[in-house]
NUTI-965714 format. One record per residue (C-alpha): x, y, z; residue in three letters. Coordinates in steps of 0.001 Angstrom, whole numbers. Layout:
<rs>
<r x="X" y="Y" z="Z" res="ALA"/>
...
</rs>
This chain:
<rs>
<r x="-84017" y="103255" z="-51288" res="MET"/>
<r x="-81082" y="100937" z="-52731" res="VAL"/>
<r x="-78145" y="101056" z="-54859" res="GLU"/>
<r x="-79032" y="99803" z="-58342" res="VAL"/>
<r x="-76546" y="97640" z="-60462" res="ILE"/>
<r x="-77099" y="97718" z="-64260" res="VAL"/>
<r x="-75381" y="94854" z="-65555" res="GLY"/>
<r x="-75089" y="91106" z="-64733" res="GLY"/>
<r x="-71853" y="90496" z="-65973" res="GLY"/>
<r x="-68694" y="89338" z="-64008" res="VAL"/>
<r x="-67740" y="92895" z="-63311" res="VAL"/>
<r x="-71394" y="93991" z="-62058" res="GLY"/>
<r x="-72173" y="91102" z="-60202" res="LEU"/>
<r x="-68510" y="91184" z="-58294" res="SER"/>
<r x="-69550" y="94878" z="-57533" res="VAL"/>
<r x="-72732" y="94026" z="-56355" res="ALA"/>
<r x="-71340" y="91077" z="-54090" res="TRP"/>
<r x="-68805" y="93423" z="-52537" res="ARG"/>
<r x="-71417" y="96089" z="-51723" res="LEU"/>
<r x="-73708" y="93428" z="-50427" res="ALA"/>
<r x="-70643" y="91799" z="-48413" res="ARG"/>
<r x="-70358" y="95529" z="-46901" res="ALA"/>
<r x="-74073" y="95881" z="-45913" res="GLY"/>
<r x="-75409" y="98064" z="-48493" res="ARG"/>
<r x="-78724" y="97527" z="-50228" res="PRO"/>
<r x="-78280" y="96525" z="-53849" res="VAL"/>
<r x="-80368" y="95361" z="-56592" res="THR"/>
<r x="-79041" y="94015" z="-59760" res="VAL"/>
<r x="-80770" y="94445" z="-62915" res="VAL"/>
<r x="-80053" y="92291" z="-66439" res="ASP"/>
<r x="-82064" y="90255" z="-68412" res="PRO"/>
<r x="-79524" y="87525" z="-68795" res="ASP"/>
<r x="-77334" y="87706" z="-65656" res="PRO"/>
<r x="-74079" y="85643" z="-66438" res="ALA"/>
<r x="-74753" y="85669" z="-69981" res="GLY"/>
<r x="-73058" y="87827" z="-72331" res="GLY"/>
<r x="-69019" y="88388" z="-72638" res="ALA"/>
<r x="-68747" y="86886" z="-69252" res="SER"/>
<r x="-70386" y="83517" z="-70748" res="HIS"/>
<r x="-67634" y="83649" z="-73635" res="ALA"/>
<r x="-64595" y="84692" z="-71746" res="ALA"/>
<r x="-61801" y="82338" z="-71365" res="ALA"/>
<r x="-60854" y="83794" z="-67834" res="GLY"/>
<r x="-57196" y="84150" z="-68294" res="MET"/>
<r x="-55396" y="86219" z="-65149" res="LEU"/>
<r x="-52449" y="86943" z="-67622" res="ALA"/>
<r x="-51406" y="90841" z="-67022" res="PRO"/>
<r x="-48047" y="90045" z="-67778" res="VAL"/>
<r x="-48202" y="87488" z="-70790" res="SER"/>
<r x="-50704" y="89977" z="-72362" res="GLU"/>
<r x="-49075" y="93285" z="-71869" res="VAL"/>
<r x="-48436" y="95606" z="-74812" res="THR"/>
<r x="-45992" y="98508" z="-75929" res="TYR"/>
<r x="-48754" y="101060" z="-75480" res="THR"/>
<r x="-50718" y="99576" z="-72576" res="GLU"/>
<r x="-48776" y="99848" z="-69213" res="GLU"/>
<r x="-51750" y="101572" z="-67069" res="PRO"/>
<r x="-54020" y="98656" z="-67771" res="LEU"/>
<r x="-50719" y="96301" z="-66826" res="LEU"/>
<r x="-50776" y="98386" z="-63545" res="ARG"/>
<r x="-54252" y="97733" z="-63072" res="LEU"/>
<r x="-53820" y="94184" z="-63824" res="GLY"/>
<r x="-51225" y="93052" z="-61587" res="LEU"/>
<r x="-52987" y="94950" z="-58710" res="ALA"/>
<r x="-56319" y="93142" z="-59474" res="SER"/>
<r x="-54247" y="89840" z="-60065" res="LEU"/>
<r x="-52922" y="90390" z="-56190" res="ARG"/>
<r x="-56450" y="90489" z="-55087" res="ARG"/>
<r x="-57783" y="87293" z="-56997" res="TRP"/>
<r x="-56734" y="84667" z="-54245" res="PRO"/>
<r x="-58576" y="85946" z="-51513" res="ALA"/>
<r x="-61527" y="87109" z="-53955" res="PHE"/>
<r x="-62113" y="83573" z="-54765" res="ALA"/>
<r x="-61641" y="82284" z="-51235" res="ALA"/>
<r x="-64651" y="84458" z="-49963" res="GLU"/>
<r x="-66560" y="83905" z="-52810" res="LEU"/>
<r x="-66355" y="80617" z="-52379" res="ALA"/>
<r x="-66890" y="80546" z="-48989" res="ALA"/>
<r x="-70095" y="83430" z="-49338" res="ASP"/>
<r x="-71326" y="80796" z="-52220" res="ALA"/>
<r x="-71198" y="77514" z="-50082" res="GLY"/>
<r x="-68712" y="75755" z="-52383" res="LEU"/>
<r x="-66873" y="72949" z="-50154" res="PRO"/>
<r x="-64021" y="72907" z="-52408" res="GLU"/>
<r x="-62860" y="76552" z="-51671" res="GLY"/>
<r x="-61242" y="78547" z="-54764" res="ALA"/>
<r x="-61024" y="75589" z="-56396" res="ARG"/>
<r x="-64700" y="75720" z="-56795" res="GLY"/>
<r x="-63998" y="78269" z="-59535" res="VAL"/>
<r x="-61187" y="76818" z="-60856" res="ASP"/>
<r x="-58172" y="79324" z="-60082" res="LEU"/>
<r x="-55216" y="78062" z="-61039" res="ARG"/>
<r x="-51695" y="79455" z="-60721" res="ALA"/>
<r x="-49572" y="77580" z="-62943" res="GLU"/>
<r x="-48533" y="80643" z="-65285" res="GLY"/>
<r x="-48831" y="81575" z="-69277" res="THR"/>
<r x="-46357" y="80147" z="-71687" res="LEU"/>
<r x="-46224" y="82512" z="-74772" res="ASP"/>
<r x="-44734" y="80313" z="-77786" res="VAL"/>
<r x="-43328" y="81370" z="-81171" res="ALA"/>
<r x="-44041" y="79220" z="-84188" res="PHE"/>
<r x="-41768" y="80859" z="-87037" res="GLY"/>
<r x="-38898" y="83008" z="-87369" res="ALA"/>
<r x="-40825" y="86248" z="-87692" res="ASP"/>
<r x="-42980" y="85332" z="-84686" res="ASP"/>
<r x="-39538" y="84783" z="-82680" res="LEU"/>
<r x="-38380" y="87852" z="-83480" res="ALA"/>
<r x="-41483" y="89549" z="-82512" res="ALA"/>
<r x="-40743" y="87651" z="-79398" res="LEU"/>
<r x="-38011" y="88524" z="-78421" res="ASP"/>
<r x="-38699" y="91886" z="-78618" res="GLU"/>
<r x="-41512" y="91553" z="-76299" res="LEU"/>
<r x="-38630" y="90278" z="-73942" res="ALA"/>
<r x="-36660" y="92898" z="-74084" res="ALA"/>
<r x="-39690" y="95092" z="-73433" res="PHE"/>
<r x="-40968" y="93269" z="-70199" res="MET"/>
<r x="-37197" y="93218" z="-69071" res="ASP"/>
<r x="-37815" y="97127" z="-69243" res="LYS"/>
<r x="-40589" y="96699" z="-67410" res="LEU"/>
<r x="-39069" y="94597" z="-64756" res="GLY"/>
<r x="-41683" y="92208" z="-65245" res="LEU"/>
<r x="-40758" y="88262" z="-63930" res="PRO"/>
<r x="-40435" y="86179" z="-67089" res="VAL"/>
<r x="-38296" y="83293" z="-68254" res="GLU"/>
<r x="-37040" y="83002" z="-71826" res="ARG"/>
<r x="-37081" y="79255" z="-73019" res="LEU"/>
<r x="-35862" y="77276" z="-75833" res="THR"/>
<r x="-38151" y="75122" z="-78133" res="GLY"/>
<r x="-37111" y="72184" z="-76580" res="ARG"/>
<r x="-37611" y="73780" z="-72803" res="GLU"/>
<r x="-41156" y="74662" z="-73999" res="CYS"/>
<r x="-41762" y="71233" z="-75423" res="ARG"/>
<r x="-40572" y="69991" z="-71771" res="ARG"/>
<r x="-42765" y="71942" z="-69784" res="LEU"/>
<r x="-45912" y="70985" z="-72316" res="GLU"/>
<r x="-45121" y="68034" z="-74349" res="PRO"/>
<r x="-47799" y="68274" z="-76330" res="MET"/>
<r x="-46754" y="71125" z="-77957" res="LEU"/>
<r x="-45569" y="70837" z="-81930" res="ALA"/>
<r x="-42166" y="70262" z="-82928" res="PRO"/>
<r x="-41909" y="73174" z="-84362" res="SER"/>
<r x="-42272" y="75688" z="-81641" res="VAL"/>
<r x="-39247" y="77463" z="-81962" res="ARG"/>
<r x="-39124" y="79022" z="-78211" res="GLY"/>
<r x="-41332" y="80966" z="-75708" res="GLY"/>
<r x="-41505" y="83019" z="-72812" res="LEU"/>
<r x="-42833" y="81444" z="-69318" res="LEU"/>
<r x="-44894" y="84113" z="-67455" res="ALA"/>
<r x="-44921" y="81791" z="-64049" res="ALA"/>
<r x="-46833" y="84552" z="-62186" res="GLY"/>
<r x="-49998" y="84766" z="-64305" res="ASP"/>
<r x="-53452" y="82607" z="-63429" res="ALA"/>
<r x="-56715" y="82034" z="-64958" res="TRP"/>
<r x="-60197" y="81081" z="-63938" res="VAL"/>
<r x="-63715" y="79722" z="-64978" res="ASP"/>
<r x="-65395" y="82742" z="-65704" res="PRO"/>
<r x="-68838" y="80692" z="-66064" res="ARG"/>
<r x="-67977" y="78946" z="-62542" res="ARG"/>
<r x="-67062" y="82274" z="-60805" res="VAL"/>
<r x="-70660" y="83959" z="-62340" res="THR"/>
<r x="-72721" y="80980" z="-61040" res="ALA"/>
<r x="-70505" y="81459" z="-57560" res="ALA"/>
<r x="-71508" y="85333" z="-57529" res="LEU"/>
<r x="-74873" y="84663" z="-58267" res="LEU"/>
<r x="-75318" y="81756" z="-55429" res="ALA"/>
<r x="-73469" y="84105" z="-53151" res="ALA"/>
<r x="-75910" y="86983" z="-54063" res="LEU"/>
<r x="-79054" y="84793" z="-53483" res="GLU"/>
<r x="-77689" y="83554" z="-50084" res="ARG"/>
<r x="-77258" y="87199" z="-49165" res="ARG"/>
<r x="-81097" y="87893" z="-50763" res="GLU"/>
<r x="-79678" y="90398" z="-53085" res="VAL"/>
<r x="-82983" y="91106" z="-55504" res="PRO"/>
<r x="-82165" y="90295" z="-59384" res="LEU"/>
<r x="-84605" y="91888" z="-61391" res="VAL"/>
<r x="-84268" y="90063" z="-64873" res="ARG"/>
<r x="-85187" y="93139" z="-67173" res="ALA"/>
<r x="-83409" y="95350" z="-69373" res="ARG"/>
<r x="-82760" y="98730" z="-68665" res="VAL"/>
<r x="-83652" y="101233" z="-71429" res="THR"/>
<r x="-82966" y="104697" z="-69844" res="ALA"/>
<r x="-81529" y="106369" z="-66808" res="LEU"/>
<r x="-83975" y="108823" z="-64971" res="LEU"/>
<r x="-82522" y="111939" z="-64048" res="ARG"/>
<r x="-83835" y="115211" z="-62262" res="GLU"/>
<r x="-82781" y="118503" z="-62762" res="ASP"/>
<r x="-81946" y="119210" z="-59298" res="GLU"/>
<r x="-79628" y="118938" z="-58313" res="PRO"/>
<r x="-78473" y="119557" z="-62004" res="ALA"/>
<r x="-78889" y="116086" z="-63986" res="ASP"/>
<r x="-79005" y="114021" z="-60738" res="ARG"/>
<r x="-79262" y="110118" z="-61886" res="VAL"/>
<r x="-82391" y="108854" z="-59257" res="THR"/>
<r x="-82559" y="105259" z="-60933" res="GLY"/>
<r x="-83251" y="103234" z="-63687" res="VAL"/>
<r x="-86494" y="102669" z="-66443" res="ARG"/>
<r x="-86671" y="99071" z="-67215" res="LEU"/>
<r x="-88360" y="97747" z="-70366" res="GLU"/>
<r x="-92051" y="98103" z="-70345" res="GLY"/>
<r x="-91985" y="101485" z="-68394" res="GLY"/>
<r x="-91533" y="100557" z="-64757" res="ALA"/>
<r x="-89202" y="102457" z="-62915" res="GLU"/>
<r x="-86704" y="101546" z="-60014" res="LEU"/>
<r x="-85797" y="104470" z="-58074" res="PRO"/>
<r x="-81891" y="104236" z="-56632" res="ALA"/>
<r x="-79565" y="106302" z="-54543" res="THR"/>
<r x="-76982" y="105430" z="-56788" res="THR"/>
<r x="-76886" y="103594" z="-60425" res="VAL"/>
<r x="-73597" y="101493" z="-61162" res="VAL"/>
<r x="-73666" y="101406" z="-64750" res="LEU"/>
<r x="-71574" y="97798" z="-65442" res="ALA"/>
<r x="-73474" y="96989" z="-68827" res="ALA"/>
<r x="-70965" y="96128" z="-71020" res="GLY"/>
<r x="-70684" y="96876" z="-74454" res="ALA"/>
<r x="-74229" y="98318" z="-74285" res="TRP"/>
<r x="-73468" y="100750" z="-71815" res="SER"/>
<r x="-73227" y="103382" z="-74803" res="ALA"/>
<r x="-76633" y="103436" z="-74959" res="ALA"/>
<r x="-77333" y="104401" z="-71386" res="LEU"/>
<r x="-74902" y="107278" z="-71033" res="ALA"/>
<r x="-72528" y="108931" z="-73189" res="GLY"/>
<r x="-69629" y="106765" z="-72504" res="VAL"/>
<r x="-67080" y="105919" z="-75547" res="PRO"/>
<r x="-67641" y="101997" z="-75288" res="VAL"/>
<r x="-68106" y="100006" z="-78365" res="ARG"/>
<r x="-68432" y="96144" z="-78826" res="PRO"/>
<r x="-65737" y="93756" z="-80151" res="VAL"/>
<r x="-66464" y="90904" z="-80907" res="LYS"/>
<r x="-64825" y="87568" z="-79999" res="GLY"/>
<r x="-65427" y="84044" z="-81479" res="GLN"/>
<r x="-64479" y="81129" z="-78981" res="ILE"/>
<r x="-64743" y="77391" z="-79031" res="LEU"/>
<r x="-64446" y="75056" z="-76214" res="ARG"/>
<r x="-63018" y="71504" z="-76582" res="LEU"/>
<r x="-63274" y="68442" z="-74542" res="ARG"/>
<r x="-60835" y="65419" z="-73971" res="SER"/>
<r x="-60680" y="62750" z="-71077" res="PRO"/>
<r x="-57500" y="63922" z="-69930" res="GLN"/>
<r x="-56026" y="67375" z="-70251" res="PRO"/>
<r x="-53858" y="68195" z="-72969" res="LEU"/>
<r x="-52306" y="70766" z="-71403" res="LEU"/>
<r x="-51133" y="71920" z="-68136" res="THR"/>
<r x="-50972" y="75896" z="-68286" res="ARG"/>
<r x="-52168" y="78881" z="-70442" res="CYS"/>
<r x="-50566" y="78269" z="-73467" res="VAL"/>
<r x="-50320" y="81863" z="-76076" res="ARG"/>
<r x="-48655" y="81940" z="-79212" res="GLY"/>
<r x="-48259" y="83811" z="-82660" res="SER"/>
<r x="-48972" y="82011" z="-85791" res="VAL"/>
<r x="-47507" y="83926" z="-88999" res="HIS"/>
<r x="-48443" y="86854" z="-86755" res="GLY"/>
<r x="-52232" y="85680" z="-85935" res="SER"/>
<r x="-52470" y="85345" z="-81787" res="PRO"/>
<r x="-54161" y="82424" z="-80184" res="VAL"/>
<r x="-54570" y="81087" z="-77086" res="TYR"/>
<r x="-55586" y="77843" z="-75416" res="LEU"/>
<r x="-56600" y="77760" z="-71590" res="VAL"/>
<r x="-57087" y="74063" z="-69866" res="PRO"/>
<r x="-59708" y="73519" z="-67464" res="ARG"/>
<r x="-59451" y="71200" z="-64782" res="GLY"/>
<r x="-62300" y="69027" z="-65767" res="ASP"/>
<r x="-60522" y="68384" z="-69358" res="GLY"/>
<r x="-62037" y="70887" z="-71187" res="GLU"/>
<r x="-59730" y="73227" z="-73479" res="LEU"/>
<r x="-60866" y="76428" z="-74536" res="VAL"/>
<r x="-59368" y="78060" z="-77599" res="VAL"/>
<r x="-59680" y="81695" z="-78476" res="GLY"/>
<r x="-60222" y="84142" z="-79707" res="ALA"/>
<r x="-61308" y="86724" z="-82687" res="THR"/>
<r x="-61181" y="90409" z="-82375" res="GLN"/>
<r x="-63659" y="91497" z="-85125" res="GLU"/>
<r x="-65065" y="95221" z="-85343" res="GLU"/>
<r x="-68882" y="94433" z="-86706" res="LEU"/>
<r x="-70977" y="96365" z="-84225" res="GLY"/>
<r x="-73658" y="94105" z="-81717" res="PHE"/>
<r x="-73259" y="91144" z="-84291" res="ASP"/>
<r x="-72915" y="87700" z="-82090" res="THR"/>
<r x="-72990" y="85115" z="-84862" res="GLY"/>
<r x="-70419" y="82394" z="-84848" res="VAL"/>
<r x="-69077" y="82079" z="-88172" res="THR"/>
<r x="-67085" y="79063" z="-90126" res="ALA"/>
<r x="-64326" y="81377" z="-90802" res="GLY"/>
<r x="-63445" y="82485" z="-87228" res="GLY"/>
<r x="-63518" y="78993" z="-85953" res="LEU"/>
<r x="-61166" y="77951" z="-88836" res="TYR"/>
<r x="-58626" y="80644" z="-88077" res="GLU"/>
<r x="-59030" y="79314" z="-84178" res="LEU"/>
<r x="-58677" y="75710" z="-84947" res="LEU"/>
<r x="-56064" y="76284" z="-87850" res="ARG"/>
<r x="-53533" y="78317" z="-85464" res="ASP"/>
<r x="-54279" y="76019" z="-82476" res="ALA"/>
<r x="-53379" y="73156" z="-84369" res="ARG"/>
<r x="-49999" y="74423" z="-85627" res="GLU"/>
<r x="-49326" y="75036" z="-82016" res="LEU"/>
<r x="-50843" y="71981" z="-80590" res="VAL"/>
<r x="-51470" y="69465" z="-83072" res="PRO"/>
<r x="-53869" y="67307" z="-80840" res="GLY"/>
<r x="-56604" y="69515" z="-80551" res="VAL"/>
<r x="-58182" y="68245" z="-83713" res="THR"/>
<r x="-58802" y="64960" z="-81803" res="GLU"/>
<r x="-60923" y="66390" z="-79240" res="LEU"/>
<r x="-64895" y="66569" z="-79036" res="GLU"/>
<r x="-65694" y="70068" z="-79886" res="VAL"/>
<r x="-67873" y="70746" z="-76489" res="ALA"/>
<r x="-68984" y="74253" z="-77208" res="ASP"/>
<r x="-69086" y="77517" z="-79798" res="VAL"/>
<r x="-70230" y="80903" z="-78514" res="VAL"/>
<r x="-69276" y="84741" z="-79578" res="ALA"/>
<r x="-69181" y="87424" z="-77438" res="GLY"/>
<r x="-68909" y="91172" z="-77324" res="LEU"/>
<r x="-66220" y="93009" z="-75619" res="ARG"/>
<r x="-66594" y="96496" z="-74063" res="PRO"/>
<r x="-63445" y="98429" z="-75936" res="GLY"/>
<r x="-62714" y="102280" z="-75093" res="THR"/>
<r x="-60255" y="104222" z="-77224" res="PRO"/>
<r x="-57298" y="103378" z="-75306" res="ASP"/>
<r x="-58292" y="99758" z="-73887" res="ASN"/>
<r x="-58739" y="100872" z="-70190" res="VAL"/>
<r x="-62028" y="100316" z="-68381" res="PRO"/>
<r x="-63751" y="103237" z="-67262" res="ILE"/>
<r x="-64509" y="103071" z="-63219" res="VAL"/>
<r x="-65772" y="106001" z="-60774" res="GLY"/>
<r x="-68249" y="108564" z="-60123" res="PRO"/>
<r x="-69291" y="110352" z="-63594" res="ALA"/>
<r x="-71695" y="112681" z="-62196" res="GLY"/>
<r x="-74477" y="112804" z="-59122" res="ASP"/>
<r x="-76064" y="109389" z="-58748" res="GLY"/>
<r x="-73804" y="107639" z="-61324" res="LEU"/>
<r x="-70890" y="105123" z="-60775" res="VAL"/>
<r x="-69575" y="103788" z="-64017" res="LEU"/>
<r x="-67804" y="100223" z="-64064" res="ALA"/>
<r x="-67821" y="99413" z="-67923" res="THR"/>
<r x="-65210" y="99595" z="-70753" res="GLY"/>
<r x="-63227" y="96396" z="-69846" res="HIS"/>
<r x="-62550" y="95235" z="-73063" res="HIS"/>
<r x="-60341" y="91836" z="-72729" res="ARG"/>
<r x="-59937" y="92306" z="-68975" res="GLY"/>
<r x="-63162" y="91886" z="-67571" res="GLY"/>
<r x="-62431" y="88671" z="-65290" res="VAL"/>
<r x="-59036" y="89709" z="-64413" res="LEU"/>
<r x="-60211" y="93139" z="-63055" res="LEU"/>
<r x="-63343" y="92576" z="-61716" res="ALA"/>
<r x="-61961" y="92041" z="-58063" res="PRO"/>
<r x="-60103" y="95845" z="-58434" res="LEU"/>
<r x="-63271" y="97064" z="-60068" res="THR"/>
<r x="-65429" y="95689" z="-56910" res="ALA"/>
<r x="-62994" y="97472" z="-54365" res="ALA"/>
<r x="-62809" y="100763" z="-56212" res="LEU"/>
<r x="-66554" y="101094" z="-56842" res="VAL"/>
<r x="-66803" y="99942" z="-53023" res="ALA"/>
<r x="-64405" y="102342" z="-51672" res="GLY"/>
<r x="-62224" y="99221" z="-50505" res="GLU"/>
<r x="-59270" y="100094" z="-52321" res="ALA"/>
<r x="-56793" y="102326" z="-50797" res="GLY"/>
<r x="-52884" y="102884" z="-50660" res="GLY"/>
<r x="-51373" y="102224" z="-53872" res="GLU"/>
<r x="-54476" y="100616" z="-55368" res="GLU"/>
<r x="-56335" y="103668" z="-54660" res="GLY"/>
<r x="-54078" y="105589" z="-56517" res="GLY"/>
<r x="-54999" y="103741" z="-59767" res="LEU"/>
<r x="-58508" y="105083" z="-59576" res="ALA"/>
<r x="-57175" y="107906" z="-61565" res="ALA"/>
<r x="-55892" y="105822" z="-64280" res="LEU"/>
<r x="-59349" y="104810" z="-65234" res="CYS"/>
<r x="-61132" y="107416" z="-64268" res="SER"/>
<r x="-64230" y="108572" z="-66411" res="PRO"/>
<r x="-62660" y="112390" z="-65977" res="ALA"/>
<r x="-60112" y="111556" z="-68859" res="ARG"/>
<r x="-62892" y="111555" z="-71232" res="PHE"/>
<r x="-64683" y="114756" z="-70321" res="GLY"/>
<r x="-68150" y="114893" z="-69103" res="GLU"/>
<r x="-70070" y="112288" z="-69139" res="ILE"/>
<r x="-73753" y="112818" z="-70407" res="ALA"/>
</rs>
């Protein structure tokens, strides 16, 4: 029998690819592979610039996964047959510039800089003029910033397309169907033995890896909820920015992520609205309003795409990765960090993480939430 991966987003596909590279028979099940949150994601690999005061475990996981990204991208490009190597997934490492618009925003940035310094994170404090020297399209009203030179970013749509291509070349089956239930048997006690598909068909498995993102809670007792994020993509003949720019405009966060082809991603809202994926005028207005305060030129760009995705959030914002009973492994709950954490998650599930990385498994273990039904 095979190992069944439930979920074809960036996490599920990464897990399937690492298992397949190790020679293990796998099957991916998803009605819309490479869709959902992965399709909407901006692709920031920014554990330093995204650090918050209560998420140090997530910072440790993110830094470990970021170190894996260059090799992950190179190996994936080779397996997918991308002649341009890691550039084929638009992996870029020019860093993240976190800027402040008003006096209150600048004060908050100063506090964050002190916290980063306490953690020993490599960031550089910049004046407004120094920020504009790095990014000339920034507004004159930008008061200052922090440069996290080690941060990076990638194009998630290219990553998932490469993962699908790599899996196809390794002849990994992809079942385009929705999983409605996990199959279980009483002996051994409540062992997971496969999945039931919409329509009633059953797919047996030696192990089921649940990587269904925001829909994971419908299949197992995991504390994962959907967090809606609206995002828009703008297009220009020439790139407007050379690196990721994050900012706080009167307390409201916004980020702008440039692509190599001139596209600029602006995001993203965070809304607790269940499984609603509607794109609203209000959400897009807020994003454009705040982005324009930081980079006025965005209003001249063509709108290429608008989309809303559902991040899989957990109570502590840390993913849930690891065994959860006999025959079941979880790889879900990555919230904002699915793209960043995909390489480390895949390594943990495949048993390829050792040393310090192996020690990080306890941070995201399902055991912290008790028994998973």
